C-alpha positions in Angstrom: -52.8 -26.5 0.6 -50.9 -29.2 -1.3 -50.7 -27.0 -4.4 -49.3 -24.2 -2.3 -46.6 -26.5 -0.9 -45.7 -27.6 -4.4 -45.3 -24.0 -5.4 -43.0 -23.3 -2.5 -40.9 -26.3 -3.2 -40.5 -25.3 -6.9 -39.6 -21.8 -5.9 -37.1 -23.0 -3.5 -35.5 -25.2 -6.1 -35.4 -22.3 -8.5 -33.7 -20.1 -6.0 -31.1 -22.8 -5.2 -30.5 -23.3 -8.9 -30.0 -19.6 -9.5 -27.7 -19.3 -6.5 -25.5 -22.2 -7.6 -25.4 -21.3 -11.3 -21.8 -21.0 -12.4 -20.5 -18.3 -14.9 -19.7 -19.3 -18.5 -16.1 -20.0 -19.4 -14.0 -21.8 -22.0 -12.0 -23.6 -19.3 -12.5 -24.5 -15.6 -9.8 -22.0 -14.7 -11.7 -19.2 -16.4 -14.9 -20.2 -14.6 -13.1 -20.3 -11.2 -11.6 -16.9 -11.9 -15.0 -15.4 -12.8 -16.5 -16.9 -9.7 -13.7 -15.4 -7.6 -14.2 -12.0 -9.2 -18.0 -12.1 -8.4 -17.2 -13.1 -4.8 -14.7 -10.2 -4.4 -17.5 -7.9 -5.7 -19.6 -9.1 -2.8 -16.7 -8.7 -0.3 -16.7 -12.5 0.2 -13.0 -12.7 0.3 -12.5 -16.0 2.0 -14.6 -17.8 -0.6 -12.9 -15.9 -3.4 -9.5 -16.9 -2.0 -10.6 -20.6 -2.1 -11.4 -20.3 -5.8 -8.0 -18.5 -6.5 -6.1 -21.2 -4.6 -7.8 -23.9 -6.8 -6.6 -22.1 -9.9 -3.1 -21.8 -8.6 -2.8 -25.4 -7.4 -4.7 -27.2 -10.2 -4.1 -24.9 -13.2 -0.7 -23.3 -12.5 0.1 -22.8 -16.2 -3.3 -21.4 -17.1 -3.7 -17.8 -18.4 -5.7 -17.1 -15.3 -3.1 -18.3 -12.9 -1.2 -15.0 -13.2 -4.4 -13.0 -12.7 -5.3 -15.1 -9.7 -2.0 -14.1 -8.0 -2.8 -10.4 -8.6 -6.3 -10.8 -7.4 -5.1 -12.5 -4.2 -2.9 -9.4 -3.5 -5.9 -7.2 -4.2 -7.9 -9.1 -1.7 -5.3 -8.7 1.0 -5.3 -4.9 0.2 -9.1 -4.8 0.5 -8.9 -6.6 3.8 -6.5 -3.9 5.0 -3.7 -6.4 5.5 -1.3 -3.9 4.1 2.0 -5.6 5.1 0.9 -8.9 3.5 -0.5 -7.0 0.5 2.9 -5.2 -0.1 4.7 -8.5 0.1 2.3 -10.2 -2.3 2.5 -7.3 -4.8 6.3 -7.3 -4.7 6.4 -11.0 -5.2 4.1 -10.6 -8.2 6.3 -7.9 -9.7 9.4 -10.0 -9.3 7.8 -13.0 -10.9 6.0 -11.1 -13.7 8.3 -8.2 -14.7 6.6 -7.9 -18.1 3.1 -7.8 -16.9 1.1 -5.3 -18.9 -0.3 -3.4 -15.9 2.9 -3.3 -13.9 2.3 0.4 -13.2 -0.8 -0.6 -11.2 1.1 -3.2 -9.3 3.8 -0.7 -8.3 1.2 1.9 -7.3 -0.4 -0.8 -5.1 3.0 -1.6 -3.5 3.4 2.1 -2.7 -0.1 2.4 -1.4 0.3 -0.7 0.8 3.3 1.0 2.5 1.6 4.4 2.6 -1.4 2.9 4.5 0.9 1.5 7.2 1.9 5.0 8.2 0.9 6.2 11.7 -1.4 9.2 12.1 1.4 11.3 13.7 4.9 12.0 12.6 6.5 11.2 16.0 6.2 7.5 15.5 7.9 5.0 13.2 7.9 6.3 9.6 9.9 3.5 7.9 6.9 2.5 5.9 6.8 6.0 4.5 10.4 5.7 3.3 9.5 2.5 1.4 6.4 4.1 0.0 8.4 7.0 -1.4 10.9 4.5 -3.0 8.1 2.9 -5.0 6.2 6.1 -5.7 9.4 7.5 -7.3 9.8 4.3 -9.3 6.2 4.7 -10.5 6.7 8.4 -11.5 9.9 7.7 -13.3 9.1 4.5 -15.1 5.3 4.8 -15.6 5.0 8.6 -15.9 2.0 8.3 -18.3 -0.2 6.3 -16.0 -3.2 7.6 -14.1 -1.5 6.9 -10.8 1.3 9.5 -11.0 -0.8 12.5 -9.8 -1.8 10.6 -6.6 1.8 9.4 -6.2 3.2 12.9 -6.3 0.7 14.1 -3.7 1.7 11.2 -1.4 5.4 11.8 -1.8 4.9 15.5 -0.7 2.8 14.4 2.3 5.3 11.8 3.4 8.3 14.0 2.9 6.6 16.6 5.1 6.1 14.0 7.8 9.7 12.9 7.6 11.0 16.4 7.8 8.8 17.1 10.9 10.1 13.9 12.4 13.8 15.0 11.9 13.1 18.4 13.4 11.3 16.8 16.3 14.3 14.6 17.0 16.7 17.5 16.8 14.5 19.5 19.2 14.5 16.6 21.6 18.3 16.5 21.6 18.4 20.3 22.1 16.0 20.2 25.0 17.9 17.4 26.7 21.1 19.5 26.2 22.8 17.0 23.8 24.0 19.9 21.7 26.4 17.9 19.6 23.6 15.6 18.4 21.1 18.5 18.1 23.5 20.6 15.9 24.2 17.6 13.6 20.5 16.9 13.2 19.6 20.5 12.5 22.4 20.8 9.9 21.1 17.7 8.1 17.6 19.1 8.1 18.8 22.4 6.6 20.3 20.5 3.6 16.8 19.7 2.2 14.5 21.9 4.2 11.1 22.5 2.5 9.3 24.4 5.3 11.2 27.7 5.0 9.3 29.1 8.0 11.4 26.8 10.2 14.8 28.0 8.8 15.3 31.0 11.2 14.5 29.0 14.3 16.7 26.1 13.2 19.6 28.4 12.4 19.2 30.0 15.8 19.3 26.6 17.5 22.5 25.7 15.6 24.1 28.9 16.7 23.1 28.4 20.3 24.3 24.8 20.1 27.7 26.1 18.9 27.8 28.5 21.8 27.0 25.8 24.3 29.7 23.5 22.8 32.3 26.2 22.6 31.6 28.5 25.6 35.0 30.3 25.5 34.6 31.4 21.8 
């Protein structure tokens, strides 16, 4: 029985030793960064953030300090805190304009706004406008990156939502007999209309609005 207890104690110590074994690194900042990366891989974001905060507070001029900032933004994104993630990525871009993977950062800014979009077009789409701004920056400035294809798809999707929203608002004005506002909205929609199937209906609504506004003509 005593031998068995000794074996259990030894095994427990081995497990604890393995669990607390730190990764190799030339500096403490590198070790902390590697630990944070391992924790992120296990979705242990709170513990990872603690490691990153240590790097940023104790080793602010380290090579890994910059990478720690970006990893913190990635953690916010993984936690689906998209508003905070967008702010963190934008701050990173502003402070590190020459970062070698800036295309990735701008894509993540775009995605952070994109993922704040509502499921239906009849709600607030301001996040979509911001997403398009950064997607366009990505496609223009980093056209050779792997993110461009997805960016172009997202732009098309968001523009479709925005167009539907504008038509929805114009229809609302028309139904409530605010023909002046309806006519103005419909005319704005026609300037950049992508859904050509809507054109005949919109033109008919504009004509009818004109008739209502000028009944003697």
